[in-house]
C-alpha positions in Angstrom: 73.8 59.7 126.6 76.2 60.7 123.8 73.6 63.0 122.4 73.2 64.6 125.8 76.9 65.0 126.2 77.2 66.5 122.7 74.4 69.0 123.5 76.1 69.9 126.7 79.3 70.5 124.9 77.6 72.8 122.4 76.1 74.7 125.3 79.5 75.1 126.8 80.9 76.2 123.5 78.1 78.8 123.1 78.7 80.1 126.7 82.4 80.4 126.1 82.0 82.1 122.7 82.5 85.8 122.3 80.3 88.2 120.3 82.0 87.4 116.9 81.6 83.7 117.2 77.9 84.1 118.2 77.4 86.5 115.3 78.8 83.8 112.9 76.4 81.2 114.3 73.5 83.7 113.9 74.6 84.5 110.4 74.7 80.8 109.4 71.3 80.2 111.0 69.9 83.1 109.1 71.4 81.9 105.8 70.0 78.4 106.4 66.5 79.7 107.1 66.6 82.0 104.0 67.9 79.2 101.8 65.2 76.8 102.9 62.4 79.3 102.6 63.6 80.2 99.1 64.0 76.5 98.1 60.4 75.7 99.2 58.9 78.8 97.6 60.8 78.5 94.3 60.1 74.7 94.1 56.4 75.4 94.4 56.5 78.4 92.0 58.4 76.6 89.2 56.4 73.4 89.5 53.2 75.4 89.0 54.7 77.4 86.2 55.9 74.4 84.3 52.6 72.6 84.7 50.7 75.7 83.6 52.8 76.1 80.4 52.4 72.5 79.4 48.6 72.7 79.8 47.8 76.3 78.8 49.8 76.6 75.6 47.9 73.8 73.8 44.7 75.0 75.2 45.3 78.5 73.9 46.1 77.3 70.4 43.0 75.1 70.4 40.7 78.1 71.1 38.4 79.3 68.4 39.5 82.9 68.6 41.8 85.3 70.6 39.1 86.1 73.1 38.5 82.5 74.0 42.3 81.9 74.0 42.9 84.8 76.4 40.2 83.5 78.7 41.8 80.1 78.8 45.2 81.6 79.6 43.8 83.8 82.3 42.2 80.7 83.9 45.2 78.4 83.7 48.2 80.7 83.9 48.5 80.8 87.7 51.9 82.4 87.8 51.2 84.9 85.1 54.0 83.8 82.7 52.1 83.5 79.5 49.3 86.1 79.7 51.7 89.0 79.7 53.2 87.8 76.4 49.7 87.7 74.8 48.8 91.1 76.1 52.1 92.5 74.8 51.5 90.9 71.4 48.1 92.5 71.2 48.9 95.9 72.7 48.8 99.0 70.6 51.5 101.7 71.0 50.7 105.2 71.9 50.2 107.4 68.8 52.9 110.0 68.4 55.4 108.1 70.5 58.8 106.8 69.4 57.5 103.3 69.8 54.6 103.9 67.6 56.7 105.5 64.9 58.7 102.3 64.2 57.8 99.4 61.9 55.0 97.2 63.1 57.3 94.1 63.2 59.9 96.0 65.3 57.2 97.2 67.7 55.9 93.8 68.2 59.3 92.3 68.7 60.2 94.9 71.3 57.0 94.4 73.3 57.4 90.7 73.3 61.0 90.9 74.3 60.3 93.3 77.2 57.4 91.1 78.4 59.5 88.0 78.2 62.3 89.6 80.2 59.8 90.6 83.0 58.5 87.1 83.1 61.9 85.5 83.3 63.0 88.0 86.0 60.0 86.7 88.0 61.0 83.1 87.5 64.7 83.7 88.2 64.1 85.7 91.4 66.1 84.3 94.3 68.7 82.5 92.2 71.4 85.1 93.1 70.7 84.6 96.8 70.9 80.8 96.5 74.2 81.1 94.7 75.6 83.6 97.2 74.6 81.4 100.2 76.1 78.3 98.5 79.4 80.0 97.8 79.9 82.0 101.0 78.4 79.7 103.8 81.5 77.4 103.9 83.8 80.3 104.3 81.6 81.8 107.0 81.8 78.5 108.8 85.5 78.3 108.3 86.0 81.8 109.7 83.9 80.8 112.8 86.1 77.7 113.3 89.4 79.7 113.0 88.1 82.4 115.4 86.9 79.8 117.9 90.2 77.9 117.8 92.1 81.1 118.3 90.0 82.1 121.3 90.4 78.6 122.8 94.2 78.6 122.4 94.5 82.2 123.6 92.5 81.3 126.7 94.6 78.2 127.4 97.8 80.2 127.0 96.6 82.9 129.4 95.8 80.2 132.0 99.3 78.8 131.6 98.0 75.2 131.2 97.9 73.6 127.8 97.4 69.8 127.3 95.9 67.6 124.7 92.8 67.0 126.7 92.2 70.7 127.1 92.9 71.5 123.5 91.0 68.7 121.8 87.6 69.6 123.4 87.3 73.2 122.3 88.9 72.6 118.9 86.6 69.7 118.2 83.6 71.8 119.2 84.8 74.7 117.1 85.0 72.5 114.0 81.2 72.3 114.1 81.3 75.8 112.6 82.8 74.4 109.4 80.4 71.5 109.3 77.5 74.0 109.8 78.8 76.1 106.9 78.9 73.1 104.6 75.5 71.9 105.7 74.0 75.4 104.8 75.8 75.5 101.5 75.0 72.1 100.0 71.2 72.4 99.8 71.6 75.9 98.4 74.0 74.8 95.7 71.9 71.8 94.7 68.7 73.9 94.6 70.4 76.5 92.5 71.4 73.9 89.9 68.0 72.2 89.9 66.1 75.5 89.6 68.4 76.8 87.0 67.6 73.8 84.8 63.8 74.3 85.4 64.0 78.0 84.6 65.8 77.2 81.4 63.1 74.7 80.4 60.4 77.3 81.1 62.4 80.0 79.2 62.7 77.8 76.1 59.0 77.1 76.1 58.1 80.7 76.7 60.4 81.8 73.9 58.7 79.4 71.5 55.2 80.7 72.6 56.4 84.3 72.1 57.7 83.4 68.6 54.4 81.8 67.7 52.5 84.8 68.9 54.7 87.1 66.9 54.0 85.1 63.7 50.3 85.0 64.4 50.0 88.7 65.0 52.1 89.6 62.0 49.9 87.4 59.8 46.8 89.2 61.2 48.4 92.6 60.5 49.2 91.6 57.0 45.7 90.3 56.3 44.1 93.5 57.7 
């Protein structure tokens, strides 16, 4: 029975709301859907990437030659976070270009750096959106609460009848906006922090892999 009464109150609140209040509700709902879709997708992506790095890097260094090592990376690197580094390390610059006119060590460092930035951009995608939702959702909900309270009080003042019973109901229902904003923000903030740590872990391992690739390629260049 309390649940039915609560749902009835929400329906009355929605029916009595104007366009701005409904837009706030729709915005909070959109933010919540976007946050949860992003949380599920990034959780799946980062879990795969971390597992691939832990398995593929040792498998690559255990290969007998570069060809076999690349085959192993191609088979195990599902999120394409290590194979671009290997391809960048083995790439040859265009003859006659500014890149090709530099020292071999500088060329190698530049290619690995650019490839690592692209990989990290892929892993970090969505972090800004999570941070934005986590920081703005409470204020969106607060704005909806203030606007709903203002409309409720204005309507009561226009009717010329104001009492505690008539004020407490609309104000209590409008406070749901604030609770909804917090409910949207909390998962986004927690996910942002968790994913930030996981991305940092992947970044440190990829930087180590890129450094080792650089050393290997330089030794091969010196030996050739």
